[in-house]
N, C-alpha and C positions, 0 to 999 in steps of 0.2 A: 670447598666451604660448605659446612654442615650446619643447617638451620638449627637453631636454639632448641626448639622442641626435640628434635631428633637426638641432638647432642645429650641433652639432658633426660632422655627417656630413661624410667627405672630399669635397674639391672637386677634389682632383688625386690623380695616383698618390702622388706625393710625401708625402701626408697619410696614405695606408694604413698601418695599423700591423701589424706582425708576418708580412707575406707578402711578402718582399723577392724571392723567385725568381719567383715569378708576375708581380709588378710589372715587373720587368727583362724579362721574357719579353714581355709585352704591348707595353711600349714599345720593344723592339727590332722586333717585328712593324710597329708603326706607321712607325717610320722607315723601314725598308726595304721596306714595303709588301708583305710576306709575310703576308697574311691568310688567315684561314680563313672559310669561310661558317657554321660554326656551332661555338659554344663551349659547354662545360658546366662550370659552376662548382659544385664540392662542398664541403660542409664543414658544421660544426655551426652553430647559431644565432650571429649576432652577430660573426660573424669577417669580415665585409667583402665578402661575395658580392654583394649587390646594389648596394653603393656603387661597386665595381670594374666592374660591368657598366653603371652610369651614366657612370661617368668614360670609360669605352672607347667607349660609343656618342657621347658629346660629341667625344672624340678623333679618330673616324672621320670626322666632319663638320667639323670644325675645319680651317681652310685652314692655320693656324700650327703644327700638330701634327707635321708630318713633320720639323721640325728638332730638336724636343724629346722627342717621344713624349708630350706633354702637352697637354691641351685649355687654350686660353688663358683660357676664362672671360669674355672681354671683347667677343668679335666678336658679331655679330647672331645667328648660328646656335647658339651657346654659350649665349647668353642666353635664346634662344627655347626651347631645350631644358630649361635651368634652371627657366624660368618654367612648364614643362610644357605650352606651347603650341604646339610644333613637331609636324608630321605626320611628320617623320622618325624619330621614336623613339616605339615603342608598348610601354607596359608591361601585361603581361596577369597577371592573378592566377588561376592554373591551379587554385586551390582552389575558386573561385566561377565558373570559366569552362572547365570540363574535359571538356565534351561534344564529340561529333563535329561538331554545327552550328557551334560556336565556331571549331574548326578548318577547316571548310569556308569559312567567311566569310573567315579569314586568309588562305587559299589564293587566293581572289579578290583580295584587297587586294595581295598582293606582286607581281601581275603590273604595276602600275603604278610607274614609276620615281619617285624623290623630286623634288619641285618646286625644292627648295634644297638644295644639299650634295650628297656622293656616294652616300651609303648611307640604306637605310632598315634601322633596327635594330629587332627584336622582341626584347624581354627578358621571358621566360617564368618568371615567379617560382613555387615551390613546383612544379616541374616533374613531380615524380612523383605528383602528384595527377591528371594526364592519364588519362583512360580508355584501355583497351586499343584500342578503337576509333577514340579520337582519335588517339593515336600512329600507328595505321596510316594513318589519314587524312593525316597530316603527312608520313609516310616519303617519299613520291614526290617532295614539294616540297623536303625536306631533301636528297634523293639529287642532284637536278638543279634547284638554285635559280637565279634569275635572278643576274646579275652585282651588282646593286645591294642585295640582300639579305644581311644578316647575323643569324643567330639566338643569342641567349645564354641558356640554360638554367641557372637557379639552383635546386638542391635540397639539402635536408638529408639525404635518403636515396637515395642514387645506386642502392642495390640493386634499386630499383622502377623505375629506367629500362631499357626494353627493350634488349637487347645491339645489335639493329639500329640503334636511334638513337644509342646511346653511340658505335658504330663508325664514325659519320660526324661526330663531334665531336671538338674538341680537348678532353681533359679536364683540369681544374685543381682540384686539392685543396687548399682553405684550412684552414690548421692553426690549433689553438687557439693563441690569443695568449698569451704567456708571461706569467706574472706581473710581472715586472720591466719588461716593455714597458707592461702596463697602468697600473702604478703611475706609470710616468714619464709616461705620456701623460695620465693624470687630474690630476697634479700640474701639468703645462704647461697645461691648460685651466682649473685654479682659478686659476693665476696671473694668466692673462689676464682672467679675471673679477673678479680681488681677492677671492677667497673664501679664508680661512685653513682649511686642513683638516691634522690632524696626520698624520705619516707612516705610524703604526700604524693610523689610519683607512683610509687609502689601500690599505695592504696587506691590510687585512681585508676590504674590498670586493673587492679583486682576487682573494682566495682564494675568496670566496663567488661571483663571477661566474663561475667555472669556465673560464676563456679566452674568455668572449664580451663584447666590448667593450660592445655594447650594454646587456647586463645589468648591466655595472659602471657605466655612465652613467646608467641607470635609477634603479639604488640610490642613487648620488650625488645625483641630482635630488629623489629623495625625501626624503633627509636634509636636504638644503638648505632645502628646503620647510618643513620642520617647525623647524629650527634656523636661521630666516633672521637674518643679522647675527651670528650666533654663530661661535665656533671651533668646528669639527665634530672631535669627539674619538671615540676608539675606543667609548667606554661610550655614546655617542649614538648612533653608528651600530647598536650591538647592540640597543638599545633599540627602534630603528625596525625592525629586522629580526625582533625577538624571538627572538635567540640567546641562547645559554647562555653564560656565562662559562668560559674555559678552567679555572679552578680548580675549578669545579663538576663538570666532566668528570673531572678526576683524582680528586676525592674520590668520585664515584660509582663510577668504575673500582676504586679501592681498596677500596671497601665490599664489592662483588661478589667481590674476589680474598680478601677476608678472610672472606667467608661472614657479613658483618654486615648481616642483614636489615632491623634497625630503622633503621640509619643509611641504607641505600639508599632505604628508602622515605621517610624523612624528606627527602631530597634530592628525590625526585618531590613531595612535597607543598609543598615550597619553589618547585619549577619551576611547578606549579600556582597557587600564590599570586601568583606574579609574572605570572600570564597569559601565559606562554610557550607556544609551539605544540609540542605533544607530538611531531608529525611531524619537524618540525626538530631537536627534542632527540634523537629516536632516529637521525636521520642524522648528528648531530654525535657522539654515542656510537660509532656504528659508525667514522667517520673517527678518532675518538680512538683505538679499538682497532687500527685500520688503522696509525697512526702508531707506535704501542708495537711492533707487530709488525714493520714496516719498519725501525725505528730499532735495533732488537735484532739486526737481521741485517747491517748495515754499519757500517763503521767510521766514516763522515762522514755523518751522517744529514741534516745541514743542506740538501746538495745536492739530496736527494730530496723531503724533506719540505717543502722552500721556506718554512721558517721561520729566525728568526734562531739564530745559532750556540748561544747560552745555552738557548734553549727546546728544540733539537733535542737538546743534549745531556741535558736533563731526561728528554726522551722516551726516550731512550737507557738511562739509568740505571733508569728505572721498567720499561721493557721487558725489561731483562736479569733483573730479579726474577722474572718471569713465564714460564713454559714455552711455547713457541711453540703447541703443540697447544691450550693453554687459550686463549690469544689468538684463534686461529682458530676455536675453539669460540663464543667469545663473538660473534665477527663473523658467524659462521652463523647464531646463535640471533637476532640482531636484524635480521638481513636478513629471516629468515622472517617476524618479527614486523612488519617494515616492509611485506612483501608482503601481510599478512593484515590489517593494521590498518585498511586501506581499507574493508574489507566489515564491521567491527565497529562498532557505536554508540557504544562507550566505550573512547576512546583510553587514558585513563589507568588504566582497570581492566585492558586488555590489558597495558599496560607494567608494572603491578605485578604481575601474574601472572607475566608472564616473569622480572620480578626475583626474586620467591620462589622460582620453580623454580631459578633460577641459584644461589641463595643457600643453598637448603636440600637439594636433590639432584636433578639433573635426570635421574637413573635411576630414579625413582620410576615403575613401570608405572602408565600412565594408563587402561588398560582395565580397572582393578578400582576401587573406591572408595577415594578418597585417603584415607590415614588419617596422623595426626602421627606422623613417625618416632620409633621407640624413642631414637634417638641425641640426640634432644632433652633428655632428662633430664640425661644425664652434661653435655651442653653447659652447662646451667645451674649445675653443681655449684660453679664458682668463685664465683659472687654467693651461693649458699645457705650454703656452709661457707668462708668467707674463710680459716680457719686451714689449709685443705688447698692453697690456691692460692699460699701464700706459700713453704714450703720443706717439701714432705709429707716428705722423708727425715728430717725432725728430729721428726716427730712418731712417737710410740711406737704400734707396730701391736700389736694384741692378738694376733696369731699372727704368725710370720716370714713375709716375702714370698716366694714360689716359684711355681713353674709351677701348682700345685693352685689358688692363689687368684688367678692371673693376671687373670681375667676382673673379679674383686672390685675389684682396685685399679687397673685399666686406666686410669680418669679421673685418680688421683692421678699415675701415671706421666705421662700425657700432660702434664699441668701443669707437670712439671719441664723441658719442653723449651723451647728459645729461639724464640721468634717466634709471633706470633698466628696466621698462617696454617697452619703445621704443626701447632699445638696443636688449632685446629678442625678440620683435615683427619683427623688422628689420632682425634678424638672421635666422628667420624662413621663411623669404620670399625668393622666387627664382628670380634671375635678368637676364634679357637677353636684348640683343641690336640686333633689326632689324630696322635700321634707327633711331626710338626712343628708348630710354630707357624704357623697361617695368618692373615693380617691381610686381610679382604675390604674393599677400598676403595669398593665398590659401583658406581663407574663411572670411565672412562678419565680424566675431568677430575680426579676425586680423586686417582688413583693417580699421575698426572702430577706432582702436587705433592708427594706423599709421595716419590715415587722421586728428587726432587732432594734428600732428606735421607735416603736410605735408610741409608747407612753411619752416620751420626750416630745414627739410630734404633736401629738394630742393636744398636750397641756400648752405648748407653745402656739398652737393655731387657735386656741379657744382665747387666749390671753391678746394675741396680735388683733384678731377682728373682733373681739368683744363678743364671742359666740357662746351663749349658754343653753343648755338644754337640748341641744343638737347631737344625734348620734354620728359619730365620726367612723365610715366603714372603708376599710381598706380591701380591695378586692382585685380579681382578675376577670374580667367580662369577656375577653376574646382570646380562645386559645389558639396556639400556632397550628397551621396544617402540617401534620406530621407525615402526611403521605407522599409529599414531594421527595424526590431524591436529591442527593448533592450535586449531581450533575444538571439537574433542573435549576437549581437555586444558582449555581455557578453561571449557567447560560443567563439566566434573568439579570445577574449583577452585571455581566458583559453588555448584553444589550440596553441596560439603563446608561452605562457608560456611553455607548455608541449613540443613543438617542441624545443625551446631554451635549456631545460633541458636535 
């Protein structure tokens, strides 16, 4: 059984997907015999570098390629190269043959002309893995090669190729394959093999593959193997990949924005129950907040997000409800978690700690023992005293509301506001009176939420307490200690759990 990415490997330039400028250039060089002695193919994985190198090697030795710029794949020379029994084409894996001795052997081989065909072609894959000594040994041969020699270097990291080597090569940068091209190519392959795959499943595979055709084919091959003779749906693909449904990401994001710790932890528990990969979940969360951020900044997000118009509009609607700095803070926090999680033994614990941090107050100093914030008690007031959560202004007070008892009735006032996000944000603030009324939002994230409704809050606050002539100031008086590492914060959270237990 041949893997799908090998079975569908392009055999002609016309079958190479998404690299039209490079393919056109190579074809023209073959037609007009304007060839170079060395080529450098750069690009990310799965974009067709090695496939193009093999096609080019056959075309150089095919007697029929001068007219079309394509190998015929039917002549004896082409068949021998395809069967990997030709001495004209040598593939070298630089990852395992990267020493100076290997290059010295190559230097001895290039002296002899090909027995059949016009050129001896050396394809050096993962060329950036060659040692400095190996590159230096190759330099003289590359500078003055025999007329019958062509070198093709393929690499995913051109920054590691010495400038002296690169300046002697024609460089071609292979781009990531667009999502539309990946979907169209996969659909054509599946039609040829009589396999039914839903369009949404193909689009999701193309999205996950991140522009790499080989990755897309490998994922599709894995899904077909599990659901043999069945229609391949989006749900089945996500099950194979251990991916999280998009609705779960929206629910998790809404829980963070609303400071709903219990809901967010319930979602994490559900992810664990389904046996999904937490590393992939964190990556999906990062991309979710990225989509919200990007969609909120453009008028037509469908083009950038590469989603359907309906999904893109939903992202834009949600993104406009959240301040950009809040979304950027979420992305930063989860990026840090993603970088640190590989060194931690418990992925779920790390994710839960990060979630609790974002839901409760990211500005709590981690250098001191973590204590339960005093704002937790007012936050529970709506459930303890239901009468206050309905319409507090109708409940007769023991004393008239004014600036002297503002702190006493602060939670009552917060519950009169519209929107759970604003309510929870204000309940976490500290209010003080010193000439002016100062509302300490504790951190920049919370301040951003409150500032969005500053006018409404100020107007209702004056009316509720009968305050005139007082300035109402929203500030952050205490900044978080950014010098603490994620590992120290995690240890502090664990110590707190041990102390309370």
